[in-house]
MIVORO-428763 format. One line per 2 residues: for each residue x, y, z of C-alpha. Coordinates in nm, 2 decimals. Example, Ala and Ser with C-alpha at 12.3 -4.5 7.8 and 13.67 -1.06 7.14 Angstrom:
1.23:-0.45:0.78 ~ 1.37:-0.11:0.71
//
This chain:
1.01:-1.25:2.46 ~ 1.06:-1.02:2.77
1.16:-0.71:2.54 ~ 1.20:-0.38:2.73
0.94:-0.16:2.55 ~ 0.85:0.20:2.60
0.47:0.13:2.58 ~ 0.24:-0.13:2.71
0.22:-0.41:2.45 ~ -0.09:-0.55:2.30
-0.05:-0.86:2.50 ~ -0.04:-0.68:2.83
-0.35:-0.48:2.75 ~ -0.55:-0.80:2.67
-0.41:-1.05:2.91 ~ -0.63:-1.11:3.22
-0.89:-0.85:3.15 ~ -1.23:-0.95:3.22
-1.52:-0.81:3.02 ~ -1.67:-0.88:2.66
-1.46:-1.02:2.38 ~ -1.62:-1.04:2.03
-1.52:-1.14:1.69 ~ -1.60:-0.98:1.37
-1.80:-1.27:1.21 ~ -2.15:-1.32:1.20
-2.34:-1.61:1.01 ~ -2.51:-1.60:0.68
-2.47:-1.23:0.62 ~ -2.51:-1.14:0.26
-2.19:-0.98:0.10 ~ -2.32:-0.73:-0.15
-2.09:-0.48:-0.03 ~ -1.80:-0.71:0.06
-1.51:-0.80:-0.15 ~ -1.57:-1.16:-0.29
-1.86:-1.41:-0.28 ~ -1.83:-1.64:0.00
-2.05:-1.60:0.31 ~ -1.89:-1.45:0.63
-1.77:-1.72:0.85 ~ -1.96:-1.79:1.18
-1.90:-1.58:1.48 ~ -1.65:-1.72:1.74
-1.53:-1.57:2.06 ~ -1.20:-1.37:1.98
-1.05:-1.04:2.07 ~ -1.19:-0.84:1.77
-1.36:-0.61:2.02 ~ -1.28:-0.61:2.40
-1.47:-0.41:2.65 ~ -1.28:-0.40:2.96
-1.42:-0.35:3.33 ~ -1.23:-0.01:3.31
-1.45:0.12:3.01 ~ -1.21:0.10:2.74
-1.30:-0.06:2.40 ~ -0.98:-0.21:2.25
-1.03:-0.29:1.88 ~ -0.79:-0.52:1.73
-0.70:-0.44:1.38 ~ -0.65:-0.72:1.12
-0.46:-0.47:0.92 ~ -0.12:-0.33:0.98
-0.11:0.04:1.07 ~ 0.19:0.21:0.89
0.04:0.56:0.82 ~ -0.25:0.46:0.58
-0.50:0.49:0.87 ~ -0.68:0.14:0.91
-0.68:0.17:1.28 ~ -0.88:0.48:1.26
-1.12:0.35:1.01 ~ -1.18:0.00:1.15
-1.22:0.16:1.51 ~ -1.47:0.40:1.35
-1.68:0.13:1.21 ~ -1.71:-0.06:1.52
-1.77:0.27:1.76 ~ -2.04:0.38:1.53
-2.25:0.07:1.57 ~ -2.14:0.01:1.92
-2.26:0.37:2.01 ~ -1.92:0.40:2.20
-1.75:0.74:2.29 ~ -1.46:0.79:2.07
-1.25:0.89:2.38 ~ -1.28:0.53:2.51
-1.16:0.36:2.19 ~ -0.83:0.20:2.18
-0.67:0.01:1.89 ~ -0.41:-0.27:1.87
-0.27:-0.50:1.60 ~ -0.43:-0.84:1.58
-0.19:-1.13:1.63 ~ -0.11:-1.36:1.34
-0.42:-1.59:1.28 ~ -0.55:-1.61:0.92
-0.87:-1.82:1.04 ~ -0.97:-1.51:1.26
-0.82:-1.22:1.08 ~ -0.82:-1.27:0.69
-0.87:-1.00:0.45 ~ -1.20:-1.11:0.31
-1.09:-0.98:-0.03 ~ -0.80:-1.18:-0.05
-0.83:-1.50:0.18 ~ -0.50:-1.42:0.36
-0.42:-1.21:0.66 ~ -0.27:-0.93:0.44
-0.30:-0.57:0.39 ~ -0.27:-0.43:0.06
-0.45:-0.34:-0.27 ~ -0.62:-0.06:-0.05
-0.86:-0.30:0.07 ~ -0.86:-0.25:0.46
-1.17:-0.06:0.49 ~ -1.35:-0.20:0.17
-1.33:-0.56:0.29 ~ -1.40:-0.48:0.66
-1.69:-0.22:0.62 ~ -1.97:-0.47:0.69
-1.78:-0.70:0.90 ~ -1.66:-0.45:1.15
-1.99:-0.25:1.15 ~ -2.16:-0.59:1.24
-1.90:-0.66:1.51 ~ -2.00:-0.34:1.69
-2.37:-0.39:1.65 ~ -2.35:-0.74:1.80
-2.15:-0.59:2.09 ~ -2.40:-0.33:2.13
-2.68:-0.59:2.14 ~ -2.50:-0.82:2.40
-2.45:-0.51:2.63 ~ -2.81:-0.42:2.60
-2.93:-0.77:2.68 ~ -2.72:-0.77:3.00
-2.88:-0.44:3.10 ~ -3.22:-0.57:3.03
-3.15:-0.86:3.23 ~ -3.02:-0.69:3.52
-3.28:-0.43:3.51 ~ -3.56:-0.65:3.43
-3.70:-0.44:3.15 ~ -3.74:-0.51:2.78
-3.43:-0.47:2.55 ~ -3.62:-0.24:2.32
-3.66:0.02:2.59 ~ -3.27:0.05:2.65
-3.08:0.33:2.46 ~ -2.71:0.36:2.40
-2.55:0.68:2.34 ~ -2.16:0.76:2.36
-2.08:0.47:2.58 ~ -2.36:0.52:2.82
-2.64:0.26:2.84 ~ -2.98:0.40:2.97
-3.35:0.33:3.04 ~ -3.64:0.57:3.10
-3.65:0.46:3.46 ~ -3.32:0.64:3.51
-3.10:0.36:3.53 ~ -2.77:0.42:3.36
-2.42:0.23:3.30 ~ -2.12:0.27:3.15
-1.99:-0.01:2.93 ~ -1.74:-0.13:3.16
-1.98:-0.22:3.44 ~ -2.18:-0.45:3.22
-1.89:-0.60:3.03 ~ -1.85:-0.91:3.22
-2.23:-0.98:3.22 ~ -2.24:-0.91:2.85
-1.97:-1.17:2.79 ~ -2.23:-1.44:2.90
-2.52:-1.33:2.67 ~ -2.59:-1.53:2.36
-2.41:-1.41:2.06 ~ -2.66:-1.26:1.81
-2.73:-1.46:1.50 ~ -2.83:-1.14:1.31
-2.81:-0.77:1.39 ~ -2.96:-0.44:1.26
-2.71:-0.18:1.12 ~ -2.77:0.18:1.15
-2.94:0.39:0.86 ~ -2.64:0.59:0.73
-2.85:0.90:0.79 ~ -2.79:0.83:1.16
-2.42:0.80:1.16 ~ -2.26:0.99:1.44
-1.89:0.90:1.38 ~ -1.87:0.76:1.02
-1.82:1.07:0.81 ~ -1.65:1.28:1.07
-1.32:1.40:1.11 ~ -1.22:1.18:1.43
-0.87:1.21:1.56 ~ -0.64:0.92:1.49
-0.59:0.69:1.78 ~ -0.22:0.63:1.72
-0.12:1.02:1.67 ~ -0.05:1.07:2.03
0.20:0.78:2.08 ~ 0.36:0.86:1.76
0.39:1.25:1.81 ~ 0.51:1.17:2.17
0.80:0.91:2.07 ~ 0.59:0.64:2.27
0.51:0.44:1.97 ~ 0.66:0.09:1.96
0.86:0.01:1.64 ~ 1.06:-0.31:1.58
1.38:-0.11:1.62 ~ 1.27:-0.01:1.97
1.28:-0.37:2.11 ~ 1.55:-0.42:2.36
1.65:-0.74:2.56 ~ 1.95:-0.84:2.74
2.02:-1.14:2.52 ~ 1.93:-0.97:2.19
2.19:-1.01:1.90 ~ 2.19:-0.78:1.60
2.22:-0.95:1.26 ~ 2.31:-0.78:0.94
2.37:-0.93:0.60 ~ 2.64:-0.85:0.36
2.48:-0.90:0.01 ~ 2.63:-0.93:-0.34
2.68:-0.64:-0.56 ~ 2.48:-0.80:-0.84
2.14:-0.98:-0.81 ~ 2.17:-1.35:-0.81
2.56:-1.39:-0.71 ~ 2.60:-1.64:-0.42
2.86:-1.64:-0.14 ~ 3.11:-1.92:-0.13
3.36:-1.85:0.12 ~ 3.42:-1.57:0.40
3.71:-1.46:0.59 ~ 3.63:-1.29:0.91
3.96:-1.25:1.06 ~ 3.96:-0.86:1.05
3.60:-0.87:1.17 ~ 3.70:-1.08:1.47
3.92:-0.76:1.59 ~ 3.62:-0.54:1.63
3.47:-0.53:1.97 ~ 3.12:-0.67:2.00
3.15:-0.90:1.69 ~ 3.02:-1.24:1.78
3.02:-1.47:1.46 ~ 2.91:-1.47:1.08
2.78:-1.74:0.87 ~ 2.71:-1.79:0.50
2.33:-1.80:0.41 ~ 2.13:-1.80:0.10
2.10:-1.41:0.09 ~ 2.48:-1.36:0.16
2.68:-1.36:0.48 ~ 2.52:-1.27:0.81
2.72:-1.10:1.08 ~ 2.61:-1.12:1.45
2.71:-0.86:1.70 ~ 2.60:-0.74:2.04
2.49:-0.41:1.89 ~ 2.42:-0.24:1.55
2.75:-0.05:1.51 ~ 3.00:-0.34:1.56
2.77:-0.53:1.33 ~ 2.81:-0.27:1.06
3.19:-0.24:1.10 ~ 3.22:-0.62:1.11
3.01:-0.66:0.80 ~ 3.25:-0.40:0.62
3.55:-0.58:0.74 ~ 3.44:-0.93:0.59
3.65:-1.06:0.29 ~ 3.36:-1.25:0.07
3.41:-1.49:-0.22 ~ 3.10:-1.46:-0.46
3.00:-1.67:-0.73 ~ 2.86:-1.47:-1.00
2.80:-1.72:-1.27 ~ 2.42:-1.68:-1.23
2.43:-1.30:-1.14 ~ 2.23:-1.04:-1.35
2.49:-0.83:-1.54 ~ 2.26:-0.61:-1.76
2.24:-0.24:-1.73 ~ 1.95:0.00:-1.75
2.05:0.14:-2.07 ~ 2.07:-0.21:-2.23
1.74:-0.29:-2.09 ~ 1.56:0.02:-2.22
1.71:-0.04:-2.55 ~ 1.57:-0.41:-2.57
1.24:-0.30:-2.44 ~ 1.21:-0.02:-2.70
1.29:-0.28:-2.98 ~ 1.00:-0.51:-2.83
0.74:-0.22:-2.81 ~ 0.77:-0.17:-3.21
0.59:-0.51:-3.22 ~ 0.25:-0.60:-3.06
0.26:-0.82:-2.78 ~ -0.01:-1.07:-2.61
-0.36:-0.89:-2.65 ~ -0.49:-0.77:-2.32
-0.78:-0.60:-2.46 ~ -0.91:-0.51:-2.80
-1.22:-0.38:-2.99 ~ -1.25:-0.28:-3.35
-0.92:-0.28:-3.54 ~ -0.70:-0.02:-3.42
-0.36:-0.15:-3.57 ~ -0.54:-0.16:-3.93
-0.70:0.20:-3.88 ~ -0.36:0.35:-3.78
-0.15:0.15:-4.04 ~ -0.37:0.30:-4.32
-0.24:0.65:-4.22 ~ -0.34:1.00:-4.18
-0.25:1.33:-4.08 ~ -0.37:1.31:-3.75
-0.18:1.04:-3.62 ~ -0.01:1.08:-3.28
0.29:0.85:-3.16 ~ 0.46:0.87:-2.82
0.69:0.64:-2.63 ~ 0.73:0.64:-2.25
1.01:0.51:-2.03 ~ 0.96:0.44:-1.67
1.25:0.35:-1.44 ~ 1.29:0.09:-1.17
1.19:0.26:-0.83 ~ 1.25:0.17:-0.46
0.99:0.18:-0.22 ~ 1.23:0.36:0.03
1.00:0.35:0.33 ~ 1.13:0.58:0.62
1.17:0.28:0.84 ~ 1.42:0.03:0.68
1.34:-0.34:0.70 ~ 1.39:-0.50:1.04
1.25:-0.81:1.24 ~ 1.31:-0.98:1.55
1.29:-1.37:1.55 ~ 1.34:-1.60:1.84
1.36:-1.96:1.75 ~ 1.41:-2.25:2.02
1.44:-2.54:1.77 ~ 1.06:-2.60:1.77
0.87:-2.28:1.77 ~ 0.95:-1.92:1.65
0.83:-1.61:1.82 ~ 0.84:-1.31:1.60
0.79:-0.93:1.63 ~ 0.79:-0.69:1.31
0.58:-0.48:1.11 ~ 0.43:-0.77:0.90
0.22:-0.65:0.61 ~ 0.11:-1.01:0.53
0.14:-1.24:0.84 ~ 0.00:-1.51:0.65
0.28:-1.51:0.38 ~ 0.54:-1.43:0.64
0.44:-1.71:0.86 ~ 0.48:-1.97:0.57
0.82:-1.79:0.48 ~ 0.96:-1.82:0.82
0.83:-2.18:0.87 ~ 0.99:-2.30:0.57
1.32:-2.13:0.65 ~ 1.32:-2.29:1.01
1.17:-2.63:0.88 ~ 0.88:-2.61:1.11
0.51:-2.58:1.05 ~ 0.35:-2.24:1.01
0.11:-2.31:1.34 ~ 0.45:-2.29:1.53
0.54:-1.95:1.42 ~ 0.35:-1.66:1.61
0.39:-1.29:1.46 ~ 0.32:-1.01:1.70
0.27:-0.75:1.45 ~ 0.42:-0.42:1.50
0.36:-0.06:1.39 ~ 0.58:0.01:1.07
0.71:0.34:0.93 ~ 0.59:0.30:0.60
0.58:0.03:0.34 ~ 0.41:0.11:-0.01
0.41:-0.25:-0.07 ~ 0.77:-0.34:0.02
0.68:-0.54:0.35 ~ 0.44:-0.77:0.14
0.64:-0.99:-0.09 ~ 0.51:-1.30:-0.24
0.82:-1.48:-0.10 ~ 0.81:-1.32:0.24
1.17:-1.22:0.17 ~ 1.30:-1.04:0.47
1.09:-1.24:0.73 ~ 1.25:-1.56:0.57
1.60:-1.37:0.59 ~ 1.53:-1.29:0.96
1.43:-1.65:1.04 ~ 1.74:-1.78:0.83
1.96:-1.55:1.05 ~ 1.81:-1.67:1.37
1.86:-2.05:1.27 ~ 2.22:-1.98:1.17
2.29:-1.82:1.51 ~ 2.15:-2.14:1.66
2.09:-2.02:2.02 ~ 1.75:-1.95:2.19
1.78:-1.58:2.19 ~ 1.61:-1.30:2.01
1.79:-1.22:1.69 ~ 1.72:-0.88:1.53
1.78:-0.83:1.16 ~ 1.86:-0.48:1.08
1.87:-0.34:0.71 ~ 2.04:-0.01:0.65
1.93:0.26:0.38 ~ 2.18:0.11:0.15
2.05:-0.24:0.22 ~ 1.70:-0.10:0.11
1.82:0.06:-0.21 ~ 2.03:-0.23:-0.31
1.80:-0.51:-0.19 ~ 1.58:-0.53:-0.50
1.19:-0.57:-0.51 ~ 1.16:-0.25:-0.72
0.88:-0.14:-0.94 ~ 0.95:-0.26:-1.26
1.10:-0.07:-1.55 ~ 0.86:-0.03:-1.83
0.84:0.10:-2.17 ~ 0.51:0.21:-2.33
0.45:0.27:-2.69 ~ 0.13:0.47:-2.77
-0.01:0.55:-3.12 ~ -0.37:0.71:-3.16
-0.56:0.87:-3.45 ~ -0.77:1.18:-3.42
-1.07:1.17:-3.69 ~ -1.14:1.49:-3.88
-1.46:1.57:-3.67 ~ -1.21:1.57:-3.35
-1.30:1.24:-3.21 ~ -1.03:1.01:-3.11
-1.08:0.72:-3.36 ~ -0.80:0.47:-3.27
-0.58:0.39:-2.98 ~ -0.28:0.12:-2.99
-0.12:0.09:-2.64 ~ 0.20:-0.16:-2.63
0.35:-0.24:-2.28 ~ 0.68:-0.38:-2.23
0.81:-0.48:-1.88 ~ 0.87:-0.74:-1.61
0.58:-0.93:-1.45 ~ 0.56:-0.89:-1.09
0.34:-1.20:-1.06 ~ 0.56:-1.43:-1.27
0.73:-1.70:-1.07 ~ 0.53:-1.63:-0.75
0.25:-1.83:-0.61 ~ 0.02:-1.57:-0.74
0.12:-1.63:-1.10 ~ -0.18:-1.89:-1.16
-0.44:-1.64:-1.02 ~ -0.31:-1.32:-1.19
-0.14:-1.41:-1.53 ~ -0.39:-1.54:-1.80
-0.29:-1.62:-2.14 ~ 0.05:-1.44:-2.10
-0.10:-1.12:-1.95 ~ -0.01:-1.01:-1.60
-0.31:-0.81:-1.50 ~ -0.12:-0.58:-1.28
0.11:-0.49:-1.59 ~ -0.17:-0.36:-1.79
-0.44:-0.24:-1.53 ~ -0.53:0.12:-1.59
-0.45:0.08:-1.96 ~ -0.67:-0.23:-2.08
-0.96:-0.08:-1.90 ~ -0.90:0.29:-1.96
-1.25:0.44:-1.97 ~ -1.26:0.66:-2.27
-1.48:0.56:-2.56 ~ -1.25:0.50:-2.86
-1.41:0.29:-3.15 ~ -1.09:0.12:-3.23
-0.88:0.01:-2.94 ~ -0.61:-0.23:-2.84
-0.38:-0.28:-2.55 ~ -0.12:-0.54:-2.56
0.19:-0.67:-2.35 ~ 0.52:-0.81:-2.37
0.63:-0.96:-2.03 ~ 1.01:-0.97:-1.99
1.24:-1.16:-1.78 ~ 1.54:-0.99:-1.61
1.75:-1.10:-1.30 ~ 1.63:-0.79:-1.11
1.36:-0.87:-0.83 ~ 1.05:-0.68:-0.89
0.74:-0.61:-0.67 ~ 0.42:-0.42:-0.65
0.48:-0.06:-0.56 ~ 0.22:0.20:-0.44
-0.08:0.18:-0.69 ~ 0.11:-0.10:-0.86
0.05:-0.10:-1.25 ~ -0.14:0.22:-1.23
0.19:0.39:-1.15 ~ 0.28:0.39:-1.51
-0.06:0.31:-1.69 ~ -0.20:0.62:-1.56
0.10:0.83:-1.68 ~ 0.07:0.71:-2.01
-0.29:0.69:-2.07 ~ -0.35:1.05:-1.92
-0.08:1.22:-2.10 ~ -0.14:1.06:-2.41
-0.51:1.13:-2.42 ~ -0.41:1.48:-2.34
-0.20:1.50:-2.64 ~ -0.49:1.36:-2.86
-0.73:1.61:-2.73 ~ -0.50:1.91:-2.79
-0.44:1.79:-3.15 ~ -0.84:1.77:-3.17
-0.87:2.14:-3.05 ~ -1.06:2.05:-2.72
-1.01:2.15:-2.37 ~ -0.84:1.89:-2.15
-1.13:1.87:-1.92 ~ -1.44:1.91:-2.16
-1.27:1.66:-2.41 ~ -1.23:1.40:-2.13
-1.58:1.43:-2.02 ~ -1.70:1.39:-2.40
-1.52:1.06:-2.40 ~ -1.68:0.94:-2.08
-2.03:0.82:-2.03 ~ -2.23:1.06:-1.84
-2.28:0.84:-1.53 ~ -1.91:0.76:-1.51
-1.76:0.83:-1.18 ~ -1.45:0.96:-1.35
-1.67:1.23:-1.49 ~ -1.79:1.31:-1.15
-1.45:1.39:-1.01 ~ -1.36:1.56:-1.30
-1.65:1.81:-1.26 ~ -1.58:1.83:-0.90
-1.21:1.91:-0.95 ~ -1.27:2.17:-1.21
-1.50:2.36:-0.99 ~ -1.27:2.32:-0.70
-0.96:2.47:-0.89 ~ -1.17:2.74:-1.10
-1.01:2.56:-1.42 ~ -0.82:2.82:-1.59
-0.75:2.63:-1.92 ~ -0.39:2.50:-2.01
-0.18:2.82:-1.95 ~ -0.21:3.14:-1.76
0.07:3.38:-1.75 ~ 0.38:3.20:-1.65
0.19:2.90:-1.50 ~ 0.08:2.58:-1.69
-0.22:2.38:-1.58 ~ -0.27:2.01:-1.63
-0.54:1.75:-1.55 ~ -0.55:1.39:-1.51
-0.82:1.14:-1.38 ~ -0.77:0.77:-1.30
-0.94:0.50:-1.15 ~ -0.74:0.24:-0.92
-0.86:-0.01:-0.66 ~ -1.20:0.12:-0.73
-1.16:0.46:-0.62 ~ -1.18:0.75:-0.86
-0.95:1.06:-0.84 ~ -0.89:1.35:-1.06
-0.62:1.61:-0.99 ~ -0.51:1.95:-1.16
-0.16:2.07:-1.12 ~ -0.05:2.44:-1.13
0.34:2.42:-1.25 ~ 0.59:2.69:-1.33
0.96:2.70:-1.39 ~ 1.19:2.75:-1.09
1.52:2.96:-1.12 ~ 1.70:2.68:-1.28
1.42:2.62:-1.55 ~ 1.29:2.31:-1.37
0.94:2.23:-1.29 ~ 0.79:2.38:-0.97
0.46:2.26:-0.88 ~ 0.29:2.53:-0.67
-0.08:2.39:-0.64 ~ -0.28:2.08:-0.67
-0.65:2.03:-0.67 ~ -0.78:1.68:-0.60
-1.13:1.53:-0.61 ~ -1.17:1.18:-0.48
-1.48:0.95:-0.51 ~ -1.41:0.65:-0.24
-1.78:0.57:-0.18 ~ -1.88:0.64:0.20
-1.62:0.87:0.36 ~ -1.56:0.66:0.67
-1.30:0.94:0.80 ~ -1.27:1.24:0.57
-0.95:1.34:0.76 ~ -0.79:1.02:0.68
-0.88:1.04:0.31 ~ -0.76:1.41:0.28
-0.43:1.30:0.43 ~ -0.40:0.99:0.20
-0.46:1.21:-0.08 ~ -0.21:1.46:0.01
0.05:1.19:0.10 ~ -0.01:1.02:-0.24
0.04:1.32:-0.41 ~ 0.37:1.39:-0.23
0.49:1.05:-0.29 ~ 0.40:1.02:-0.65
0.52:1.40:-0.72 ~ 0.88:1.32:-0.56
0.92:1.00:-0.76 ~ 0.81:1.15:-1.08
1.04:1.46:-1.07 ~ 1.34:1.30:-0.92
1.35:0.93:-0.84 ~ 1.51:0.65:-1.05
1.69:0.34:-0.95 ~ 1.94:0.25:-1.21
2.19:-0.02:-1.29 ~ 2.53:0.05:-1.43
2.64:-0.13:-1.75 ~ 2.78:-0.42:-1.52
2.44:-0.48:-1.35 ~ 2.51:-0.31:-1.03
2.28:-0.04:-0.84 ~ 2.39:0.29:-0.88
2.18:0.49:-0.61 ~ 2.23:0.36:-0.26
2.08:0.63:-0.05 ~ 1.87:0.95:-0.05
2.16:1.17:-0.19 ~ 2.12:1.00:-0.52
1.75:0.88:-0.50 ~ 1.60:1.21:-0.46
1.28:1.24:-0.27 ~ 1.06:1.55:-0.25
1.16:1.79:0.01 ~ 0.91:1.97:0.26
0.97:2.29:0.08 ~ 0.89:2.14:-0.25
0.55:2.00:-0.12 ~ 0.26:2.20:-0.32
-0.05:2.34:-0.15 ~ -0.30:2.06:-0.19
-0.69:2.12:-0.18 ~ -0.91:1.81:-0.17
-1.27:1.76:-0.21 ~ -1.44:1.44:-0.12
-1.73:1.36:-0.37 ~ -2.03:1.24:-0.16
-2.13:0.89:-0.21 ~ -2.37:0.64:-0.06
-2.18:0.33:-0.21 ~ -1.96:0.10:0.00
-1.62:0.25:0.08 ~ -1.32:0.18:-0.13
-0.93:0.23:-0.07 ~ -0.76:0.54:-0.04
-0.41:0.44:0.05 ~ -0.29:0.42:-0.31
-0.53:0.59:-0.56 ~ -0.39:0.95:-0.48
-0.07:0.86:-0.66 ~ -0.14:0.78:-1.04
-0.30:1.11:-1.14 ~ -0.02:1.34:-1.02
0.26:1.26:-1.26 ~ 0.04:1.28:-1.57
-0.12:1.61:-1.43 ~ 0.21:1.77:-1.38
0.34:1.65:-1.71 ~ 0.04:1.79:-1.89
0.10:2.12:-1.71 ~ 0.45:2.14:-1.80
0.36:2.07:-2.17 ~ 0.10:2.33:-2.17
0.37:2.58:-2.01 ~ 0.68:2.49:-2.22
0.52:2.28:-2.52 ~ 0.77:1.99:-2.43
0.63:1.65:-2.35 ~ 0.77:1.43:-2.08
0.83:1.11:-2.20 ~ 1.11:0.96:-1.99
1.07:0.98:-1.61 ~ 1.21:1.12:-1.38
1.13:1.49:-1.49 ~ 1.48:1.59:-1.37
1.75:1.33:-1.43 ~ 1.97:1.26:-1.15
2.28:1.03:-1.17 ~ 2.21:0.74:-1.40
2.38:0.45:-1.54
//
């Protein structure tokens, strides 16, 4: 595109360099440790791994880096089997190409579900091993020695004869070696990089202001696009008067598009001012006009009747209906939540009438390619996406419709000139733009038997399906059950003889989406606070009581024991501090947390310390795992304590920026201690599993301290509808 950038682009790094180029696919590889059941596709020449003459090893990451660490993890896997020196490793984003860069757990080029390392573990290790074998073969041919006599260590290839070579000197010759049909991977006992705290390859450029984000792109011909959106979801623009906007220097033009009215300007500030100056006529006949209070009241009423059954054993409803003195009932309300990534949505699209060249932080290039192609009326193969670093996502950049990618393409088409068009969202656009974590109501009923066992458990969930009406509905919604609405509830791990989980999937005009840890954000809170109440009713310790409900071999039990030891468990209360525990499995990763809570000067909860134990299989990079647990705790804690996205009685969004949508502040971040449970099983994800336990752990601690159960999030209500 000819953009002026502060760092060398991926294309410049790769273009014209000689050396070994290798893809991540090997034939006929068993996938016992991979997600899915299909065999790996055949190895093809491609830039998954590039060893250049200057001795650098560039890994192309098929997963976007927006803070969760895949660049570090994927590079570690390759470097381990390649026996590279970590100092020679570089990482760049792979371009959009689903045939080469598909997420093996999903079949699309997509980052999500905490699958980056899980789906790539064997794939990238075998890639590194194949590259190593080709380098060794090249050395053996040049030195006329058996390949079996050659050693590789920290980027140096050597032979007992005294001959040595760095990777770069052999890269060109290695590129002509036959691609191995099979490789031998290291015994984990011999890992040198996997399991160590390697520095993240993206830290330097980010900490030195050199990282390239979409907002950093510059071009003399670039046009800024901003969209005026309706105040209510579902409204459509029918007319626009831009007479006042034309008085603003830098304003270019405006146009009605499906999303609202787009303003084009030479830079961001005139685009913002021109947007404010527009007089737009809106058709609100199909707009959403229901407020939060009305939605909650409706959901509460629905929760009094069982919904579609997601899981059942025994007859929980009959047992509870029979009555008894040890019945506990609780209802929970969870608000809509925005993702609020630090970098708001943005994208650059250049459309010449036949092809589109795009650059943005695409979480799902396959989805976004399709959305852009549809918006422009071209084929997906005529859409290229240069994936940029992104400043957070938490799920927002990966909608089933590719919403903001399609919006950027629509803007470029509306402008109608072959120049780069940069779509820019403000924080207000982000807050008011929809695609929220759905509002949910949970109604829980349970029974404690005279001997102290939990004998019955009935859990009814009411809320919008995030899969309904999307291309994923056929796969994810079965018999009226959206699995993402009940995950963590229908499969809760505790042994209860009579159990039922059911669901009412509702329809609202509010666009909803997965949010960091998806359904586990609310099911984890409901199940872990409710079991805590039942255990207290039974007179049992929160940790020992949970352990008694779990199979001895359950990995939940392992993290509970680990966090109990880490925290030196003090019981429910000690002086002016309350202690709460929660354990939850999400994305095949097990996390237990203990929270220490006290009252602040205003009588509100103050979380001072969190202990966390995580079992995510093989710890590829412990530093990243600890960072993701800490980040998940901070993100989950801030939202549980303060965050709510509300609609007023007419259906308009109340919170429009961080002044009303409260986040956790740095001085409120508790001390966090993390222990990683040692494991030999294949690695699972860590980007999301740190979030679900923190809310219930804090809630349980607050109830232990004050005797008051938290049933309506957030803990500290702000300005609501």
